[in-house]
mmCIF file of the N, C-alpha and C atoms, coordinates in Angstrom:
data_MODEL
# 
_entry.id   MODEL 
# 
loop_
_atom_site.group_PDB 
_atom_site.id 
_atom_site.type_symbol 
_atom_site.label_atom_id 
_atom_site.label_alt_id 
_atom_site.label_comp_id 
_atom_site.label_asym_id 
_atom_site.label_entity_id 
_atom_site.label_seq_id 
_atom_site.pdbx_PDB_ins_code 
_atom_site.Cartn_x 
_atom_site.Cartn_y 
_atom_site.Cartn_z 
_atom_site.occupancy 
_atom_site.B_iso_or_equiv 
_atom_site.pdbx_formal_charge 
_atom_site.auth_seq_id 
_atom_site.auth_comp_id 
_atom_site.auth_asym_id 
_atom_site.auth_atom_id 
_atom_site.pdbx_PDB_model_num 
ATOM 1   N N  . MET A 1 1  ? 112.936 44.227 235.734 1.00 0.00 ? 1  MET A N  1 
ATOM 2   C CA . MET A 1 1  ? 112.910 45.324 234.794 1.00 0.00 ? 1  MET A CA 1 
ATOM 3   C C  . MET A 1 1  ? 114.306 45.609 234.265 1.00 0.00 ? 1  MET A C  1 
ATOM 4   N N  . ALA A 1 2  ? 115.308 45.597 235.109 1.00 0.00 ? 2  ALA A N  1 
ATOM 5   C CA . ALA A 1 2  ? 116.665 45.900 234.666 1.00 0.00 ? 2  ALA A CA 1 
ATOM 6   C C  . ALA A 1 2  ? 117.236 44.791 233.794 1.00 0.00 ? 2  ALA A C  1 
ATOM 7   N N  . ASP A 1 3  ? 116.619 43.587 233.834 1.00 0.00 ? 3  ASP A N  1 
ATOM 8   C CA . ASP A 1 3  ? 117.118 42.473 233.045 1.00 0.00 ? 3  ASP A CA 1 
ATOM 9   C C  . ASP A 1 3  ? 116.906 42.666 231.555 1.00 0.00 ? 3  ASP A C  1 
ATOM 10  N N  . ASP A 1 4  ? 115.914 43.465 231.153 1.00 0.00 ? 4  ASP A N  1 
ATOM 11  C CA . ASP A 1 4  ? 115.647 43.646 229.733 1.00 0.00 ? 4  ASP A CA 1 
ATOM 12  C C  . ASP A 1 4  ? 116.414 44.821 229.122 1.00 0.00 ? 4  ASP A C  1 
ATOM 13  N N  . LEU A 1 5  ? 117.291 45.448 229.885 1.00 0.00 ? 5  LEU A N  1 
ATOM 14  C CA . LEU A 1 5  ? 118.083 46.558 229.366 1.00 0.00 ? 5  LEU A CA 1 
ATOM 15  C C  . LEU A 1 5  ? 119.354 46.032 228.701 1.00 0.00 ? 5  LEU A C  1 
ATOM 16  N N  . LYS A 1 6  ? 119.701 46.633 227.558 1.00 0.00 ? 6  LYS A N  1 
ATOM 17  C CA . LYS A 1 6  ? 120.897 46.261 226.813 1.00 0.00 ? 6  LYS A CA 1 
ATOM 18  C C  . LYS A 1 6  ? 121.811 47.476 226.715 1.00 0.00 ? 6  LYS A C  1 
ATOM 19  N N  . PRO A 1 7  ? 123.116 47.280 226.638 1.00 0.00 ? 7  PRO A N  1 
ATOM 20  C CA . PRO A 1 7  ? 124.018 48.418 226.506 1.00 0.00 ? 7  PRO A CA 1 
ATOM 21  C C  . PRO A 1 7  ? 124.047 48.942 225.072 1.00 0.00 ? 7  PRO A C  1 
ATOM 22  N N  . PHE A 1 8  ? 124.004 50.268 224.936 1.00 0.00 ? 8  PHE A N  1 
ATOM 23  C CA . PHE A 1 8  ? 124.125 50.932 223.649 1.00 0.00 ? 8  PHE A CA 1 
ATOM 24  C C  . PHE A 1 8  ? 125.320 51.882 223.703 1.00 0.00 ? 8  PHE A C  1 
ATOM 25  N N  . VAL A 1 9  ? 126.087 51.901 222.646 1.00 0.00 ? 9  VAL A N  1 
ATOM 26  C CA . VAL A 1 9  ? 127.254 52.764 222.558 1.00 0.00 ? 9  VAL A CA 1 
ATOM 27  C C  . VAL A 1 9  ? 126.815 54.100 221.978 1.00 0.00 ? 9  VAL A C  1 
ATOM 28  N N  . CYS A 1 10 ? 127.175 55.184 222.669 1.00 0.00 ? 10 CYS A N  1 
ATOM 29  C CA . CYS A 1 10 ? 126.823 56.525 222.224 1.00 0.00 ? 10 CYS A CA 1 
ATOM 30  C C  . CYS A 1 10 ? 128.090 57.366 222.160 1.00 0.00 ? 10 CYS A C  1 
ATOM 31  N N  . SER A 1 11 ? 128.105 58.344 221.276 1.00 0.00 ? 11 SER A N  1 
ATOM 32  C CA . SER A 1 11 ? 129.265 59.228 221.186 1.00 0.00 ? 11 SER A CA 1 
ATOM 33  C C  . SER A 1 11 ? 128.796 60.671 221.100 1.00 0.00 ? 11 SER A C  1 
ATOM 34  N N  . PHE A 1 12 ? 129.675 61.578 221.534 1.00 0.00 ? 12 PHE A N  1 
ATOM 35  C CA . PHE A 1 12 ? 129.335 62.992 221.536 1.00 0.00 ? 12 PHE A CA 1 
ATOM 36  C C  . PHE A 1 12 ? 130.607 63.817 221.393 1.00 0.00 ? 12 PHE A C  1 
ATOM 37  N N  . PRO A 1 13 ? 130.496 65.009 220.778 1.00 0.00 ? 13 PRO A N  1 
ATOM 38  C CA . PRO A 1 13 ? 131.673 65.869 220.642 1.00 0.00 ? 13 PRO A CA 1 
ATOM 39  C C  . PRO A 1 13 ? 131.932 66.640 221.932 1.00 0.00 ? 13 PRO A C  1 
ATOM 40  N N  . TYR A 1 14 ? 133.210 66.809 222.253 1.00 0.00 ? 14 TYR A N  1 
ATOM 41  C CA . TYR A 1 14 ? 133.586 67.609 223.418 1.00 0.00 ? 14 TYR A CA 1 
ATOM 42  C C  . TYR A 1 14 ? 135.000 68.123 223.226 1.00 0.00 ? 14 TYR A C  1 
ATOM 43  N N  . ASP A 1 15 ? 135.163 69.416 223.275 1.00 0.00 ? 15 ASP A N  1 
ATOM 44  C CA . ASP A 1 15 ? 136.474 70.062 223.259 1.00 0.00 ? 15 ASP A CA 1 
ATOM 45  C C  . ASP A 1 15 ? 137.323 69.619 222.067 1.00 0.00 ? 15 ASP A C  1 
ATOM 46  N N  . GLY A 1 16 ? 136.695 69.542 220.895 1.00 0.00 ? 16 GLY A N  1 
ATOM 47  C CA . GLY A 1 16 ? 137.423 69.235 219.681 1.00 0.00 ? 16 GLY A CA 1 
ATOM 48  C C  . GLY A 1 16 ? 137.673 67.760 219.416 1.00 0.00 ? 16 GLY A C  1 
ATOM 49  N N  . SER A 1 17 ? 137.156 66.873 220.263 1.00 0.00 ? 17 SER A N  1 
ATOM 50  C CA . SER A 1 17 ? 137.338 65.437 220.021 1.00 0.00 ? 17 SER A CA 1 
ATOM 51  C C  . SER A 1 17 ? 136.012 64.721 220.259 1.00 0.00 ? 17 SER A C  1 
ATOM 52  N N  . ARG A 1 18 ? 135.993 63.445 219.960 1.00 0.00 ? 18 ARG A N  1 
ATOM 53  C CA . ARG A 1 18 ? 134.768 62.648 220.095 1.00 0.00 ? 18 ARG A CA 1 
ATOM 54  C C  . ARG A 1 18 ? 134.931 61.686 221.269 1.00 0.00 ? 18 ARG A C  1 
ATOM 55  N N  . TRP A 1 19 ? 133.933 61.633 222.134 1.00 0.00 ? 19 TRP A N  1 
ATOM 56  C CA . TRP A 1 19 ? 133.953 60.794 223.323 1.00 0.00 ? 19 TRP A CA 1 
ATOM 57  C C  . TRP A 1 19 ? 132.818 59.794 223.259 1.00 0.00 ? 19 TRP A C  1 
ATOM 58  N N  . GLY A 1 20 ? 132.937 58.708 224.011 1.00 0.00 ? 20 GLY A N  1 
ATOM 59  C CA . GLY A 1 20 ? 131.903 57.690 223.986 1.00 0.00 ? 20 GLY A CA 1 
ATOM 60  C C  . GLY A 1 20 ? 131.462 57.282 225.376 1.00 0.00 ? 20 GLY A C  1 
ATOM 61  N N  . ILE A 1 21 ? 130.213 56.852 225.469 1.00 0.00 ? 21 ILE A N  1 
ATOM 62  C CA . ILE A 1 21 ? 129.641 56.341 226.713 1.00 0.00 ? 21 ILE A CA 1 
ATOM 63  C C  . ILE A 1 21 ? 128.734 55.161 226.381 1.00 0.00 ? 21 ILE A C  1 
ATOM 64  N N  . GLU A 1 22 ? 128.387 54.404 227.396 1.00 0.00 ? 22 GLU A N  1 
ATOM 65  C CA . GLU A 1 22 ? 127.400 53.334 227.275 1.00 0.00 ? 22 GLU A CA 1 
ATOM 66  C C  . GLU A 1 22 ? 126.132 53.774 227.982 1.00 0.00 ? 22 GLU A C  1 
ATOM 67  N N  . ILE A 1 23 ? 125.011 53.536 227.344 1.00 0.00 ? 23 ILE A N  1 
ATOM 68  C CA . ILE A 1 23 ? 123.711 53.805 227.954 1.00 0.00 ? 23 ILE A CA 1 
ATOM 69  C C  . ILE A 1 23 ? 122.917 52.503 227.915 1.00 0.00 ? 23 ILE A C  1 
ATOM 70  N N  . TYR A 1 24 ? 122.332 52.132 229.025 1.00 0.00 ? 24 TYR A N  1 
ATOM 71  C CA . TYR A 1 24 ? 121.500 50.932 229.069 1.00 0.00 ? 24 TYR A CA 1 
ATOM 72  C C  . TYR A 1 24 ? 120.065 51.320 228.755 1.00 0.00 ? 24 TYR A C  1 
ATOM 73  N N  . ALA A 1 25 ? 119.480 50.628 227.768 1.00 0.00 ? 25 ALA A N  1 
ATOM 74  C CA . ALA A 1 25 ? 118.125 50.945 227.327 1.00 0.00 ? 25 ALA A CA 1 
ATOM 75  C C  . ALA A 1 25 ? 117.447 49.685 226.803 1.00 0.00 ? 25 ALA A C  1 
ATOM 76  N N  . ARG A 1 26 ? 116.141 49.796 226.576 1.00 0.00 ? 26 ARG A N  1 
ATOM 77  C CA . ARG A 1 26 ? 115.377 48.649 226.075 1.00 0.00 ? 26 ARG A CA 1 
ATOM 78  C C  . ARG A 1 26 ? 115.600 48.405 224.586 1.00 0.00 ? 26 ARG A C  1 
ATOM 79  N N  . ASP A 1 27 ? 115.701 49.515 223.818 1.00 0.00 ? 27 ASP A N  1 
ATOM 80  C CA . ASP A 1 27 ? 115.921 49.414 222.376 1.00 0.00 ? 27 ASP A CA 1 
ATOM 81  C C  . ASP A 1 27 ? 116.595 50.694 221.892 1.00 0.00 ? 27 ASP A C  1 
ATOM 82  N N  . PHE A 1 28 ? 116.798 50.793 220.578 1.00 0.00 ? 28 PHE A N  1 
ATOM 83  C CA . PHE A 1 28 ? 117.512 51.929 220.005 1.00 0.00 ? 28 PHE A CA 1 
ATOM 84  C C  . PHE A 1 28 ? 116.807 53.249 220.305 1.00 0.00 ? 28 PHE A C  1 
ATOM 85  N N  . ASP A 1 29 ? 115.478 53.292 220.122 1.00 0.00 ? 29 ASP A N  1 
ATOM 86  C CA . ASP A 1 29 ? 114.722 54.526 220.377 1.00 0.00 ? 29 ASP A CA 1 
ATOM 87  C C  . ASP A 1 29 ? 114.772 54.930 221.845 1.00 0.00 ? 29 ASP A C  1 
ATOM 88  N N  . ASP A 1 30 ? 114.720 53.952 222.731 1.00 0.00 ? 30 ASP A N  1 
ATOM 89  C CA . ASP A 1 30 ? 114.824 54.242 224.164 1.00 0.00 ? 30 ASP A CA 1 
ATOM 90  C C  . ASP A 1 30 ? 116.208 54.822 224.477 1.00 0.00 ? 30 ASP A C  1 
ATOM 91  N N  . ALA A 1 31 ? 117.245 54.297 223.836 1.00 0.00 ? 31 ALA A N  1 
ATOM 92  C CA . ALA A 1 31 ? 118.598 54.833 224.041 1.00 0.00 ? 31 ALA A CA 1 
ATOM 93  C C  . ALA A 1 31 ? 118.683 56.276 223.559 1.00 0.00 ? 31 ALA A C  1 
ATOM 94  N N  . LYS A 1 32 ? 118.055 56.577 222.420 1.00 0.00 ? 32 LYS A N  1 
ATOM 95  C CA . LYS A 1 32 ? 118.041 57.966 221.927 1.00 0.00 ? 32 LYS A CA 1 
ATOM 96  C C  . LYS A 1 32 ? 117.352 58.891 222.913 1.00 0.00 ? 32 LYS A C  1 
ATOM 97  N N  . ARG A 1 33 ? 116.216 58.453 223.445 1.00 0.00 ? 33 ARG A N  1 
ATOM 98  C CA . ARG A 1 33 ? 115.486 59.284 224.417 1.00 0.00 ? 33 ARG A CA 1 
ATOM 99  C C  . ARG A 1 33 ? 116.301 59.502 225.687 1.00 0.00 ? 33 ARG A C  1 
ATOM 100 N N  . ARG A 1 34 ? 116.967 58.460 226.147 1.00 0.00 ? 34 ARG A N  1 
ATOM 101 C CA . ARG A 1 34 ? 117.785 58.594 227.359 1.00 0.00 ? 34 ARG A CA 1 
ATOM 102 C C  . ARG A 1 34 ? 118.962 59.545 227.126 1.00 0.00 ? 34 ARG A C  1 
ATOM 103 N N  . LEU A 1 35 ? 119.575 59.450 225.947 1.00 0.00 ? 35 LEU A N  1 
ATOM 104 C CA . LEU A 1 35 ? 120.692 60.344 225.624 1.00 0.00 ? 35 LEU A CA 1 
ATOM 105 C C  . LEU A 1 35 ? 120.210 61.791 225.552 1.00 0.00 ? 35 LEU A C  1 
ATOM 106 N N  . GLU A 1 36 ? 119.058 62.024 224.957 1.00 0.00 ? 36 GLU A N  1 
ATOM 107 C CA . GLU A 1 36 ? 118.493 63.372 224.899 1.00 0.00 ? 36 GLU A CA 1 
ATOM 108 C C  . GLU A 1 36 ? 118.177 63.892 226.297 1.00 0.00 ? 36 GLU A C  1 
ATOM 109 N N  . ARG A 1 37 ? 117.722 63.017 227.163 1.00 0.00 ? 37 ARG A N  1 
ATOM 110 C CA . ARG A 1 37 ? 117.380 63.406 228.531 1.00 0.00 ? 37 ARG A CA 1 
ATOM 111 C C  . ARG A 1 37 ? 118.605 63.872 229.311 1.00 0.00 ? 37 ARG A C  1 
ATOM 112 N N  . ILE A 1 38 ? 119.756 63.270 228.995 1.00 0.00 ? 38 ILE A N  1 
ATOM 113 C CA . ILE A 1 38 ? 121.003 63.698 229.629 1.00 0.00 ? 38 ILE A CA 1 
ATOM 114 C C  . ILE A 1 38 ? 121.323 65.131 229.234 1.00 0.00 ? 38 ILE A C  1 
ATOM 115 N N  . GLY A 1 39 ? 120.918 65.521 228.020 1.00 0.00 ? 39 GLY A N  1 
ATOM 116 C CA . GLY A 1 39 ? 121.144 66.881 227.573 1.00 0.00 ? 39 GLY A CA 1 
ATOM 117 C C  . GLY A 1 39 ? 122.360 67.026 226.688 1.00 0.00 ? 39 GLY A C  1 
ATOM 118 N N  . THR A 1 40 ? 122.796 65.963 226.066 1.00 0.00 ? 40 THR A N  1 
ATOM 119 C CA . THR A 1 40 ? 123.943 66.050 225.167 1.00 0.00 ? 40 THR A CA 1 
ATOM 120 C C  . THR A 1 40 ? 123.481 65.995 223.719 1.00 0.00 ? 40 THR A C  1 
ATOM 121 N N  . ASN A 1 41 ? 124.297 66.495 222.828 1.00 0.00 ? 41 ASN A N  1 
ATOM 122 C CA . ASN A 1 41 ? 123.963 66.458 221.411 1.00 0.00 ? 41 ASN A CA 1 
ATOM 123 C C  . ASN A 1 41 ? 124.671 65.292 220.725 1.00 0.00 ? 41 ASN A C  1 
ATOM 124 N N  . GLY A 1 42 ? 124.771 64.181 221.420 1.00 0.00 ? 42 GLY A N  1 
ATOM 125 C CA . GLY A 1 42 ? 125.445 63.008 220.897 1.00 0.00 ? 42 GLY A CA 1 
ATOM 126 C C  . GLY A 1 42 ? 124.550 62.155 220.026 1.00 0.00 ? 42 GLY A C  1 
ATOM 127 N N  . THR A 1 43 ? 125.102 61.035 219.585 1.00 0.00 ? 43 THR A N  1 
ATOM 128 C CA . THR A 1 43 ? 124.369 60.095 218.753 1.00 0.00 ? 43 THR A CA 1 
ATOM 129 C C  . THR A 1 43 ? 124.471 58.696 219.347 1.00 0.00 ? 43 THR A C  1 
ATOM 130 N N  . VAL A 1 44 ? 123.447 57.908 219.108 1.00 0.00 ? 44 VAL A N  1 
ATOM 131 C CA . VAL A 1 44 ? 123.483 56.500 219.485 1.00 0.00 ? 44 VAL A CA 1 
ATOM 132 C C  . VAL A 1 44 ? 124.093 55.757 218.304 1.00 0.00 ? 44 VAL A C  1 
ATOM 133 N N  . ASP A 1 45 ? 125.250 55.138 218.520 1.00 0.00 ? 45 ASP A N  1 
ATOM 134 C CA . ASP A 1 45 ? 125.968 54.485 217.433 1.00 0.00 ? 45 ASP A CA 1 
ATOM 135 C C  . ASP A 1 45 ? 125.490 53.064 217.195 1.00 0.00 ? 45 ASP A C  1 
ATOM 136 N N  . GLY A 1 46 ? 124.963 52.410 218.199 1.00 0.00 ? 46 GLY A N  1 
ATOM 137 C CA . GLY A 1 46 ? 124.452 51.058 218.019 1.00 0.00 ? 46 GLY A CA 1 
ATOM 138 C C  . GLY A 1 46 ? 124.507 50.275 219.307 1.00 0.00 ? 46 GLY A C  1 
ATOM 139 N N  . GLU A 1 47 ? 124.020 49.050 219.234 1.00 0.00 ? 47 GLU A N  1 
ATOM 140 C CA . GLU A 1 47 ? 124.015 48.183 220.408 1.00 0.00 ? 47 GLU A CA 1 
ATOM 141 C C  . GLU A 1 47 ? 125.397 47.578 220.609 1.00 0.00 ? 47 GLU A C  1 
ATOM 142 N N  . PHE A 1 48 ? 125.828 47.543 221.855 1.00 0.00 ? 48 PHE A N  1 
ATOM 143 C CA . PHE A 1 48 ? 127.100 46.929 222.219 1.00 0.00 ? 48 PHE A CA 1 
ATOM 144 C C  . PHE A 1 48 ? 126.906 45.423 222.178 1.00 0.00 ? 48 PHE A C  1 
ATOM 145 N N  . VAL A 1 49 ? 127.685 44.720 221.339 1.00 0.00 ? 49 VAL A N  1 
ATOM 146 C CA . VAL A 1 49 ? 127.427 43.297 221.162 1.00 0.00 ? 49 VAL A CA 1 
ATOM 147 C C  . VAL A 1 49 ? 128.519 42.380 221.684 1.00 0.00 ? 49 VAL A C  1 
ATOM 148 N N  . ALA A 1 50 ? 129.768 42.862 221.800 1.00 0.00 ? 50 ALA A N  1 
ATOM 149 C CA . ALA A 1 50 ? 130.827 41.951 222.246 1.00 0.00 ? 50 ALA A CA 1 
ATOM 150 C C  . ALA A 1 50 ? 132.016 42.717 222.796 1.00 0.00 ? 50 ALA A C  1 
ATOM 151 N N  . LYS A 1 51 ? 132.682 42.094 223.750 1.00 0.00 ? 51 LYS A N  1 
ATOM 152 C CA . LYS A 1 51 ? 133.972 42.578 224.237 1.00 0.00 ? 51 LYS A CA 1 
ATOM 153 C C  . LYS A 1 51 ? 135.029 41.645 223.688 1.00 0.00 ? 51 LYS A C  1 
ATOM 154 N N  . VAL A 1 52 ? 136.065 42.222 223.128 1.00 0.00 ? 52 VAL A N  1 
ATOM 155 C CA . VAL A 1 52 ? 137.146 41.412 222.583 1.00 0.00 ? 52 VAL A CA 1 
ATOM 156 C C  . VAL A 1 52 ? 138.344 41.555 223.516 1.00 0.00 ? 52 VAL A C  1 
ATOM 157 N N  . PRO A 1 53 ? 138.747 40.481 224.163 1.00 0.00 ? 53 PRO A N  1 
ATOM 158 C CA . PRO A 1 53 ? 139.883 40.590 225.076 1.00 0.00 ? 53 PRO A CA 1 
ATOM 159 C C  . PRO A 1 53 ? 141.173 40.867 224.310 1.00 0.00 ? 53 PRO A C  1 
ATOM 160 N N  . VAL A 1 54 ? 141.994 41.712 224.876 1.00 0.00 ? 54 VAL A N  1 
ATOM 161 C CA . VAL A 1 54 ? 143.281 42.046 224.279 1.00 0.00 ? 54 VAL A CA 1 
ATOM 162 C C  . VAL A 1 54 ? 144.369 41.468 225.164 1.00 0.00 ? 54 VAL A C  1 
ATOM 163 N N  . MET A 1 55 ? 145.340 40.877 224.536 1.00 0.00 ? 55 MET A N  1 
ATOM 164 C CA . MET A 1 55 ? 146.436 40.274 225.282 1.00 0.00 ? 55 MET A CA 1 
ATOM 165 C C  . MET A 1 55 ? 147.214 41.370 226.008 1.00 0.00 ? 55 MET A C  1 
ATOM 166 N N  . SER A 1 56 ? 147.382 41.237 227.290 1.00 0.00 ? 56 SER A N  1 
ATOM 167 C CA . SER A 1 56 ? 148.045 42.284 228.062 1.00 0.00 ? 56 SER A CA 1 
ATOM 168 C C  . SER A 1 56 ? 149.556 42.099 228.110 1.00 0.00 ? 56 SER A C  1 
ATOM 169 N N  . GLY A 1 57 ? 150.031 40.979 227.706 1.00 0.00 ? 57 GLY A N  1 
ATOM 170 C CA . GLY A 1 57 ? 151.471 40.747 227.766 1.00 0.00 ? 57 GLY A CA 1 
ATOM 171 C C  . GLY A 1 57 ? 151.895 39.853 226.629 1.00 0.00 ? 57 GLY A C  1 
ATOM 172 N N  . GLY A 1 58 ? 153.080 39.363 226.731 1.00 0.00 ? 58 GLY A N  1 
ATOM 173 C CA . GLY A 1 58 ? 153.576 38.475 225.696 1.00 0.00 ? 58 GLY A CA 1 
ATOM 174 C C  . GLY A 1 58 ? 154.321 39.238 224.615 1.00 0.00 ? 58 GLY A C  1 
ATOM 175 N N  . PHE A 1 59 ? 154.747 38.520 223.623 1.00 0.00 ? 59 PHE A N  1 
ATOM 176 C CA . PHE A 1 59 ? 155.579 39.123 222.592 1.00 0.00 ? 59 PHE A CA 1 
ATOM 177 C C  . PHE A 1 59 ? 154.836 39.358 221.278 1.00 0.00 ? 59 PHE A C  1 
ATOM 178 N N  . LEU A 1 60 ? 153.630 38.811 221.090 1.00 0.00 ? 60 LEU A N  1 
ATOM 179 C CA . LEU A 1 60 ? 152.953 38.917 219.806 1.00 0.00 ? 60 LEU A CA 1 
ATOM 180 C C  . LEU A 1 60 ? 152.506 40.337 219.472 1.00 0.00 ? 60 LEU A C  1 
ATOM 181 N N  . VAL A 1 61 ? 151.950 41.056 220.434 1.00 0.00 ? 61 VAL A N  1 
ATOM 182 C CA . VAL A 1 61 ? 151.472 42.411 220.161 1.00 0.00 ? 61 VAL A CA 1 
ATOM 183 C C  . VAL A 1 61 ? 152.630 43.342 219.805 1.00 0.00 ? 61 VAL A C  1 
ATOM 184 N N  . PRO A 1 62 ? 153.708 43.399 220.602 1.00 0.00 ? 62 PRO A N  1 
ATOM 185 C CA . PRO A 1 62 ? 154.825 44.257 220.197 1.00 0.00 ? 62 PRO A CA 1 
ATOM 186 C C  . PRO A 1 62 ? 155.438 43.843 218.861 1.00 0.00 ? 62 PRO A C  1 
ATOM 187 N N  . LEU A 1 63 ? 155.507 42.554 218.594 1.00 0.00 ? 63 LEU A N  1 
ATOM 188 C CA . LEU A 1 63 ? 156.050 42.077 217.324 1.00 0.00 ? 63 LEU A CA 1 
ATOM 189 C C  . LEU A 1 63 ? 155.167 42.517 216.161 1.00 0.00 ? 63 LEU A C  1 
ATOM 190 N N  . TYR A 1 64 ? 153.859 42.379 216.323 1.00 0.00 ? 64 TYR A N  1 
ATOM 191 C CA . TYR A 1 64 ? 152.930 42.820 215.288 1.00 0.00 ? 64 TYR A CA 1 
ATOM 192 C C  . TYR A 1 64 ? 153.071 44.316 215.027 1.00 0.00 ? 64 TYR A C  1 
ATOM 193 N N  . CYS A 1 65 ? 153.132 45.121 216.090 1.00 0.00 ? 65 CYS A N  1 
ATOM 194 C CA . CYS A 1 65 ? 153.270 46.575 215.942 1.00 0.00 ? 65 CYS A CA 1 
ATOM 195 C C  . CYS A 1 65 ? 154.587 46.936 215.268 1.00 0.00 ? 65 CYS A C  1 
ATOM 196 N N  . TRP A 1 66 ? 155.649 46.250 215.615 1.00 0.00 ? 66 TRP A N  1 
ATOM 197 C CA . TRP A 1 66 ? 156.949 46.522 215.009 1.00 0.00 ? 66 TRP A CA 1 
ATOM 198 C C  . TRP A 1 66 ? 156.917 46.228 213.510 1.00 0.00 ? 66 TRP A C  1 
ATOM 199 N N  . ILE A 1 67 ? 156.329 45.095 213.139 1.00 0.00 ? 67 ILE A N  1 
ATOM 200 C CA . ILE A 1 67 ? 156.247 44.736 211.719 1.00 0.00 ? 67 ILE A CA 1 
ATOM 201 C C  . ILE A 1 67 ? 155.337 45.713 210.972 1.00 0.00 ? 67 ILE A C  1 
ATOM 202 N N  . ARG A 1 68 ? 154.207 46.051 211.567 1.00 0.00 ? 68 ARG A N  1 
ATOM 203 C CA . ARG A 1 68 ? 153.296 47.008 210.925 1.00 0.00 ? 68 ARG A CA 1 
ATOM 204 C C  . ARG A 1 68 ? 153.970 48.356 210.722 1.00 0.00 ? 68 ARG A C  1 
ATOM 205 N N  . ASN A 1 69 ? 154.684 48.839 211.733 1.00 0.00 ? 69 ASN A N  1 
ATOM 206 C CA . ASN A 1 69 ? 155.371 50.124 211.616 1.00 0.00 ? 69 ASN A CA 1 
ATOM 207 C C  . ASN A 1 69 ? 156.512 50.064 210.612 1.00 0.00 ? 69 ASN A C  1 
ATOM 208 N N  . LEU A 1 70 ? 157.118 48.912 210.452 1.00 0.00 ? 70 LEU A N  1 
ATOM 209 C CA . LEU A 1 70 ? 158.206 48.750 209.500 1.00 0.00 ? 70 LEU A CA 1 
ATOM 210 C C  . LEU A 1 70 ? 157.722 48.975 208.073 1.00 0.00 ? 70 LEU A C  1 
ATOM 211 N N  . PHE A 1 71 ? 156.491 48.527 207.777 1.00 0.00 ? 71 PHE A N  1 
ATOM 212 C CA . PHE A 1 71 ? 155.983 48.596 206.417 1.00 0.00 ? 71 PHE A CA 1 
ATOM 213 C C  . PHE A 1 71 ? 154.974 49.711 206.187 1.00 0.00 ? 71 PHE A C  1 
ATOM 214 N N  . THR A 1 72 ? 154.687 50.520 207.191 1.00 0.00 ? 72 THR A N  1 
ATOM 215 C CA . THR A 1 72 ? 153.762 51.633 207.048 1.00 0.00 ? 72 THR A CA 1 
ATOM 216 C C  . THR A 1 72 ? 154.520 52.874 206.616 1.00 0.00 ? 72 THR A C  1 
ATOM 217 N N  . PRO A 1 73 ? 154.063 53.542 205.537 1.00 0.00 ? 73 PRO A N  1 
ATOM 218 C CA . PRO A 1 73 ? 154.754 54.763 205.114 1.00 0.00 ? 73 PRO A CA 1 
ATOM 219 C C  . PRO A 1 73 ? 154.680 55.853 206.173 1.00 0.00 ? 73 PRO A C  1 
ATOM 220 N N  . LYS A 1 74 ? 155.770 56.540 206.359 1.00 0.00 ? 74 LYS A N  1 
ATOM 221 C CA . LYS A 1 74 ? 155.821 57.617 207.352 1.00 0.00 ? 74 LYS A CA 1 
ATOM 222 C C  . LYS A 1 74 ? 155.329 58.927 206.728 1.00 0.00 ? 74 LYS A C  1 
ATOM 223 N N  . PRO A 1 75 ? 154.603 59.754 207.480 1.00 0.00 ? 75 PRO A N  1 
ATOM 224 C CA . PRO A 1 75 ? 154.158 61.043 206.933 1.00 0.00 ? 75 PRO A CA 1 
ATOM 225 C C  . PRO A 1 75 ? 155.351 61.980 206.705 1.00 0.00 ? 75 PRO A C  1 
ATOM 226 N N  . ILE A 1 76 ? 155.245 62.771 205.666 1.00 0.00 ? 76 ILE A N  1 
ATOM 227 C CA . ILE A 1 76 ? 156.311 63.727 205.344 1.00 0.00 ? 76 ILE A CA 1 
ATOM 228 C C  . ILE A 1 76 ? 155.962 65.046 206.010 1.00 0.00 ? 76 ILE A C  1 
ATOM 229 N N  . GLY A 1 77 ? 156.933 65.653 206.675 1.00 0.00 ? 77 GLY A N  1 
ATOM 230 C CA . GLY A 1 77 ? 156.711 66.964 207.252 1.00 0.00 ? 77 GLY A CA 1 
ATOM 231 C C  . GLY A 1 77 ? 156.854 67.038 208.672 1.00 0.00 ? 77 GLY A C  1 
# 
């Protein structure tokens, strides 16, 4: 029975910001029912389809951020 459950990404407002959780359900409607059962006023955003690994070290990420920040306009004020 647990093999047919898929992860769904859900979000809900809390204390002025938006938070997210994963709910395992059979389909979108089942995820909505499970979220309602928890008692939150959140929304089911969709099915979780992939994890993208992020490089934890190395020089490419800091270099990319440095270049992006170099060319991004700074807010005034």
